C-alpha positions in Angstrom: 122.4 8.6 134.2 123.8 9.0 137.7 120.5 10.3 139.1 118.6 7.4 137.7 121.1 4.9 139.3 120.7 6.7 142.6 116.9 6.6 142.4 117.1 2.8 141.7 119.4 2.3 144.7 117.1 4.4 146.9 114.0 2.4 145.8 115.8 -0.9 146.4 116.9 0.3 149.8 113.4 1.4 150.7 112.0 -1.9 149.6 114.6 -3.7 151.7 113.8 -1.6 154.8 110.1 -2.3 154.4 110.7 -6.0 153.9 112.8 -6.1 157.1 110.1 -4.1 159.0 107.4 -6.5 157.9 109.5 -9.5 158.8 110.3 -8.1 162.3 106.6 -7.3 163.0 105.4 -10.7 161.9 108.1 -12.6 163.8 107.7 -10.6 167.0 103.9 -10.8 166.8 104.1 -14.6 166.6 106.5 -14.8 169.5 104.3 -12.5 171.6 101.2 -14.5 171.0 102.8 -17.9 171.6 104.5 -16.5 174.7 101.3 -15.1 176.1 99.6 -18.5 175.7 102.6 -20.2 177.3 102.7 -17.8 180.3 98.9 -18.3 180.8 99.6 -22.1 181.2 102.9 -21.8 183.1 102.8 -22.5 186.8 105.4 -20.3 188.5 107.9 -22.0 190.7 109.6 -20.9 193.9 112.6 -19.0 192.4 110.2 -16.8 190.3 107.9 -16.2 193.3 110.7 -15.6 195.8 111.6 -12.3 194.1 107.9 -11.4 193.9 107.3 -12.1 197.6 110.4 -10.1 198.6 109.1 -7.1 196.6 105.5 -7.6 197.8 106.2 -7.9 201.5 109.0 -5.2 201.8 107.8 -1.9 203.2 110.3 0.2 201.2 113.1 0.0 198.7 115.6 0.0 201.5 113.7 -3.0 203.0 113.9 -4.7 199.6 117.7 -4.4 199.6 117.9 -5.6 203.2 115.9 -8.7 202.3 118.2 -9.4 199.4 121.2 -10.1 201.6 121.2 -13.8 201.0 119.7 -13.9 197.5 123.1 -13.5 195.6 121.7 -11.0 193.1 121.7 -7.2 192.8 118.3 -5.6 193.2 117.3 -4.0 189.9 114.7 -6.7 189.1 113.3 -6.7 192.6 113.0 -2.9 192.5 110.9 -3.1 189.4 108.7 -5.7 191.1 108.5 -3.5 194.2 106.9 -0.7 192.1 104.4 -3.2 190.6 103.4 -4.6 194.0 102.3 -1.2 195.1 99.4 -1.5 192.7 98.7 -5.3 192.8 99.6 -8.4 194.8 98.7 -10.7 191.9 102.0 -12.3 190.6 100.5 -12.5 187.1 101.7 -8.8 186.9 105.3 -10.0 187.1 104.7 -12.4 184.2 103.3 -9.5 182.1 106.4 -7.4 182.8 108.6 -10.3 181.9 106.7 -10.8 178.7 107.3 -7.2 177.8 111.0 -7.6 178.4 111.2 -10.9 176.5 109.4 -9.3 173.5 111.7 -6.3 173.5 114.7 -8.6 173.5 113.4 -10.4 170.4 112.5 -7.1 168.7 115.9 -5.7 169.1 117.6 -8.9 168.0 115.4 -9.4 164.9 115.4 -5.8 163.8 119.1 -4.9 164.4 121.3 -7.9 164.7 123.4 -9.0 161.6 122.2 -12.6 161.5 120.3 -14.1 158.6 116.6 -14.3 158.7 116.5 -18.0 159.1 119.0 -17.7 162.0 116.8 -15.0 163.6 113.8 -17.3 163.4 115.7 -20.2 164.9 117.1 -18.0 167.7 113.7 -16.6 168.5 112.1 -20.0 169.1 115.3 -21.5 170.6 115.6 -22.9 174.1 116.7 -19.8 176.0 114.6 -17.0 174.3 111.5 -19.1 173.9 111.4 -21.1 177.1 114.1 -20.6 179.8 114.3 -16.8 179.7 110.7 -16.3 178.5 108.2 -18.5 180.4 110.2 -18.5 183.6 110.1 -15.0 185.0 113.5 -14.2 186.5 116.0 -11.4 186.2 118.1 -13.0 183.5 116.2 -11.7 180.4 116.4 -8.1 181.8 120.2 -8.4 181.6 120.0 -9.8 178.1 117.9 -6.8 177.1 120.6 -4.5 178.2 123.3 -6.6 176.5 121.5 -6.6 173.1 120.9 -2.8 173.4 124.6 -2.5 174.1 125.4 -4.5 170.9 123.0 -2.3 168.9 124.5 1.0 170.2 128.1 -0.3 170.1 129.1 1.7 166.9 128.3 4.9 168.6 131.3 4.6 170.9 133.4 6.7 168.5 131.1 9.7 169.4 130.1 8.9 173.0 130.5 6.2 175.6 127.6 7.6 177.7 124.8 5.2 176.6 127.2 2.3 176.7 128.2 3.2 180.3 124.6 3.5 181.4 123.8 0.0 179.9 126.9 -1.5 181.6 125.8 0.0 184.9 122.3 -1.5 184.5 123.9 -4.9 183.6 126.0 -4.8 186.7 122.9 -4.5 188.8 120.8 -7.2 187.2 122.4 -10.6 188.0 125.9 -12.0 188.6 126.3 -13.7 185.2 125.4 -10.6 183.1 127.6 -8.7 185.6 130.6 -10.8 184.5 129.8 -10.2 180.9 129.5 -6.4 181.6 132.9 -6.4 183.3 134.4 -8.2 180.2 132.8 -5.6 177.9 134.2 -2.8 180.0 137.7 -4.4 179.8 137.2 -4.8 176.1 136.3 -1.1 175.7 139.4 -0.2 177.7 141.7 -2.4 175.7 140.3 -1.1 172.4 140.8 2.5 173.6 144.4 1.8 174.5 145.2 0.2 171.1 143.0 2.1 168.7 144.6 5.4 167.7 141.5 6.6 165.9 139.4 6.1 169.0 141.7 8.0 171.2 141.9 10.8 168.6 138.1 11.1 168.5 138.1 11.8 172.3 141.0 14.2 172.3 138.7 17.1 172.7 135.8 15.3 174.4 137.4 14.3 177.8 134.2 15.2 179.7 132.3 12.4 177.9 135.0 9.9 179.1 134.8 11.2 182.7 131.0 11.1 182.8 130.9 7.6 181.3 133.5 6.3 183.7 131.7 7.9 186.6 128.4 6.2 185.7 130.1 2.8 185.2 131.9 3.2 188.5 128.8 4.1 190.5 127.0 1.1 189.0 129.8 -1.2 190.0 130.0 0.2 193.5 126.2 -0.2 193.9 126.3 -3.8 192.7 129.3 -4.8 194.8 127.7 -3.2 197.9 124.8 -5.6 197.5 126.7 -8.7 196.5 129.5 -8.5 199.0 127.0 -8.6 201.9 126.1 -12.2 201.1 127.7 -14.6 203.6 127.9 -18.3 203.8 127.7 -20.1 207.2 128.0 -23.7 208.2 124.6 -24.6 209.7 124.6 -28.4 209.9 126.7 -31.2 211.4 127.1 -32.8 208.0 128.7 -29.6 206.6 131.0 -29.5 209.6 132.0 -33.1 209.0 132.7 -32.4 205.4 135.0 -29.6 206.4 136.8 -32.0 208.7 137.3 -34.5 205.9 138.7 -31.8 203.7 141.3 -30.9 206.3 142.4 -34.6 206.4 142.9 -34.8 202.7 146.5 -34.9 201.3 147.7 -32.3 198.9 147.6 -34.9 196.1 143.9 -35.7 196.9 143.1 -32.0 196.8 144.7 -31.7 193.4 142.8 -34.7 192.1 139.5 -33.3 193.4 140.3 -29.9 191.9 141.0 -31.5 188.5 137.8 -33.5 188.7 135.8 -30.4 189.6 137.5 -28.5 186.7 136.6 -31.2 184.3 133.0 -31.1 185.4 132.9 -27.3 185.0 134.2 -27.5 181.4 131.1 -29.5 180.4 128.8 -26.5 180.9 130.1 -24.9 177.7 128.7 -27.7 175.6 125.5 -27.9 177.7 124.8 -24.2 177.2 125.5 -24.3 173.4 123.7 -27.6 172.8 120.9 -27.7 175.5 119.2 -30.8 174.3 117.1 -32.2 177.2 116.6 -36.0 177.8 113.3 -36.2 175.9 112.2 -39.5 177.5 112.7 -38.1 181.0 109.7 -36.4 182.5 111.9 -34.3 184.7 113.9 -33.0 181.7 114.5 -29.5 183.1 118.1 -28.6 183.9 119.3 -32.0 182.4 121.2 -32.7 179.2 120.8 -35.8 177.0 124.6 -36.2 176.6 126.7 -37.8 179.4 129.4 -35.7 181.1 132.3 -37.5 179.3 131.0 -36.6 175.9 130.0 -33.1 177.0 133.6 -32.5 178.2 135.2 -33.4 174.9 132.6 -31.5 172.8 133.0 -28.4 175.1 136.7 -28.2 174.2 135.9 -28.7 170.5 133.2 -25.9 170.6 135.6 -23.6 172.4 138.2 -24.1 169.8 135.7 -23.5 167.0 134.5 -20.3 168.6 138.1 -19.1 168.8 138.5 -19.9 165.1 135.5 -17.7 164.4 136.6 -14.8 166.5 140.4 -14.9 166.0 140.3 -12.4 163.1 138.6 -9.9 165.4 141.1 -9.6 168.3 138.9 -7.3 170.4 135.9 -9.6 170.1 138.1 -12.6 170.8 139.3 -10.8 174.0 135.7 -10.2 175.0 134.7 -13.8 174.3 137.6 -15.4 176.2 137.4 -13.0 179.2 133.6 -13.5 179.5 133.7 -17.2 179.1 136.6 -17.7 181.5 134.9 -15.3 184.0 131.7 -17.4 184.0 133.6 -20.7 184.3 135.8 -19.3 187.1 132.7 -18.2 189.0 131.2 -21.7 188.5 134.4 -23.3 189.8 135.0 -21.1 192.8 131.4 -20.2 193.9 128.3 -21.9 192.5 128.3 -24.4 189.7 124.8 -23.4 188.8 122.4 -25.0 186.3 121.3 -24.4 182.7 119.6 -21.1 183.3 123.0 -19.8 184.6 125.1 -21.5 182.0 122.9 -20.1 179.3 124.8 -16.9 179.6 127.8 -18.6 177.9 125.6 -19.0 174.8 124.2 -15.5 175.0 127.8 -14.3 175.3 128.6 -16.2 172.1 125.6 -14.6 170.3 126.7 -11.1 171.4 130.3 -11.7 170.2 128.9 -12.8 166.8 126.9 -9.6 166.7 129.9 -7.4 167.6 132.0 -9.1 164.9 129.9 -7.2 162.4 131.4 -3.9 163.5 135.1 -4.9 163.0 137.1 -5.6 159.8 139.2 -8.7 159.6 142.7 -8.6 161.1 145.6 -10.8 159.9 147.4 -10.7 163.2 147.3 -14.4 163.6 149.9 -16.4 161.7 150.8 -20.0 162.6 150.8 -23.6 161.6 147.1 -23.9 162.3 146.1 -21.0 160.0 144.6 -23.3 157.3 142.5 -25.0 160.0 141.4 -21.6 161.3 140.5 -20.3 157.9 138.5 -23.3 157.1 136.3 -23.1 160.1 136.0 -19.3 159.8 134.4 -19.9 156.3 132.1 -22.5 157.8 130.9 -20.2 160.6 127.4 -19.6 159.2 126.7 -23.3 158.8 128.0 -23.9 162.3 125.8 -21.2 163.8 122.7 -22.3 161.9 123.3 -25.9 163.0 123.6 -24.9 166.7 120.5 -22.8 166.4 118.5 -25.7 164.8 119.3 -27.8 167.9 118.1 -24.9 170.1 114.9 -24.7 168.1 114.2 -28.4 168.8 115.0 -28.0 172.5 112.9 -24.8 172.8 109.8 -26.4 171.1 110.1 -29.5 173.3 110.5 -27.6 176.6 107.7 -25.2 175.7 105.4 -28.1 174.7 106.1 -29.9 178.0 105.4 -26.8 180.0 102.0 -26.5 178.1 101.1 -30.2 178.7 102.2 -30.7 182.3 102.3 -28.5 185.5 105.7 -26.9 185.9 105.0 -26.6 189.6 102.1 -28.1 191.6 101.8 -24.9 193.7 99.1 -23.2 191.6 96.8 -26.3 191.6 97.3 -26.7 195.4 96.5 -23.0 196.0 93.4 -23.2 193.8 92.2 -26.2 195.9 92.7 -24.3 199.1 90.8 -21.3 197.8 87.9 -23.3 196.3 87.5 -25.3 199.5 87.5 -22.2 201.6 90.6 -23.2 203.6 92.5 -20.0 203.1 91.1 -18.5 206.3 92.6 -21.3 208.5 96.0 -21.0 210.1 98.4 -22.6 207.5 101.5 -24.4 208.6 103.9 -25.4 205.8 107.1 -27.4 206.5 110.1 -26.8 204.2 109.7 -23.1 203.6 111.4 -23.1 200.2 108.8 -25.5 198.9 105.9 -23.8 200.5 106.7 -20.2 199.5 104.9 -20.3 196.1 101.7 -21.0 198.0 102.2 -17.7 200.0 102.3 -15.9 196.6 99.3 -17.6 195.1 97.2 -17.3 198.3 98.4 -13.7 198.9 99.1 -14.3 202.6 101.8 -15.5 205.0 102.3 -19.0 206.1 103.8 -20.3 209.4 107.2 -21.8 208.6 108.7 -24.0 211.4 112.1 -23.4 209.8 112.1 -19.8 211.0 109.5 -20.2 213.8 107.2 -17.5 212.5 104.7 -16.5 209.9 106.4 -15.4 206.7 106.2 -15.5 202.9 109.6 -15.5 201.2 112.4 -17.8 202.3 114.8 -16.1 204.8 118.0 -18.0 204.0 119.9 -16.3 206.8 117.5 -17.5 209.6 116.1 -20.8 208.5 117.1 -24.1 210.0 115.9 -27.5 208.9 113.5 -29.2 211.3 112.4 -32.8 211.7 108.9 -34.0 211.1 108.3 -34.6 214.9 109.1 -30.9 215.6 106.5 -29.9 212.9 103.8 -32.0 214.6 104.7 -30.4 218.0 104.3 -27.0 216.4 100.9 -28.0 215.0 99.8 -29.4 218.3 100.7 -26.1 220.0 98.7 -24.1 217.5 95.6 -26.3 217.9 95.8 -26.0 221.7 96.3 -22.2 221.6 93.6 -21.4 218.9 91.2 -24.4 219.5 90.7 -24.2 215.7 91.5 -26.5 212.9 94.9 -26.2 211.2 95.8 -26.7 207.5 99.1 -28.5 207.5 101.0 -28.7 204.2 104.0 -31.0 203.6 106.1 -31.9 200.7 105.8 -35.6 201.3 103.2 -38.0 202.9 102.9 -37.6 206.7 104.5 -40.4 208.6 104.4 -39.0 212.1 101.2 -39.0 214.2 100.1 -37.4 217.4 97.8 -39.0 220.0 96.1 -35.6 220.6 95.3 -34.7 217.0 93.0 -36.0 214.4 94.7 -35.6 211.1 92.8 -36.1 207.8 94.4 -36.0 204.4 92.5 -33.7 202.0 94.4 -33.9 198.8 97.9 -34.3 197.2 99.5 -32.6 194.3 102.7 -34.3 193.2 103.0 -34.3 189.4 105.2 -31.4 188.2 108.2 -30.8 186.0 110.3 -29.1 188.7 110.2 -32.4 190.6 110.3 -31.5 194.3 107.4 -29.0 194.5 104.9 -31.5 195.8 102.1 -30.6 198.2 100.2 -32.9 200.6 97.4 -31.2 202.4 96.1 -32.3 205.8 93.3 -30.9 208.0 94.3 -31.1 211.7 91.9 -30.9 214.6 92.0 -31.6 218.3 90.6 -35.1 219.2 
């Protein structure tokens, strides 16, 4: 009798595993096909191509790290791109690498996370996995891949910390936001080790594993900080100097009020990352939210309280959630406020915490007057999660569709025009280097940037200085005199300054794009 019951259970388990495998293959395949179509229609913008240009035009990995001084990111993503650029200068290769990473993220999430199937579908085609961290090739999804692998391997910590330490070291060297999450995870592991007697007992005779794991994590942290701490900020304009003078003149009360206003603005990013609904009637929807700041501020506090209710029965997860959330908010307050692609890590942190909750049993440590309220929302957590993911699905489909229908950046169309009209062999002068750099990637050549007074490709934030339009025309005039050839001048707005010595003819303009400011006005310049 017992053997027959065991056989029935085994058959049921096998059917369940097969069903899960088929579900994963189908969902990942649909994601991969749609993503490939989306990437083929996506026009890369300057932040994507900045990393590619740094990798492409660096002579060695040491040169890559030197060129990253003002980028504000560790160099793991750029190192991968450096390897690819030894074989091809076509930036499509970066998109294919990013597609592989995005697909692995979805595979790990769908196959191993504890969410329901409907929640897995909603997450897969939600705003961040389907659009922001999929079509736009940046280093963010690489960090999420390491984070999801960490969540999958988390139960193995009772046997070894080694793989977790390796993943944390990789996260530390991917980007600042996933670095904050990695540090919060490390603190959570330390806190758990201190308070969990069973965990300490399991390592009583395995101290080498602890030492090796700590060494790997420490080396990863040192490598990351050695890159990030090089970044310096300098005052480069009179307006900035004037702003500093105004700050000195403010009273302590004014400074307090300004700090509170800034803090109130930072709090809104919680809601905007959890509910990233774009203004659907605004063509430039990207990085914008349909809800005004006042509403977002109130709803951010509500969402934070509801998340605490969900995690409060799992004290170690609650510690991870609060430390990670506060860490990202503190970085936004003290350094860079950022935009939605940065704030999205708050939502990814929330997803990771929900995943880790599955590995802990409930704790009844919390007792208080709000316990009934906490218990109610804890029971409603699945409905809350599904509702949030439904909104993400809407935002993801909308953003994906807009990217398919309209140019994300006008740079690819402008580059194709230059190539098709055989203008790529001319000297090209492009004013506003940070707008022109995508053209250097598509044309696979360097452009003369007046901001740095030399031919270059990627933006050198440490050297560049803004120049006026009159100075640009003077530079063009000098090139025409020296070379006696026609010059291709590219601006981000219509030319308003003329020169008596030059004949300037407008060739074409490319201005419609979702990014908003990546517009290109092409002029052929010759000596009169």
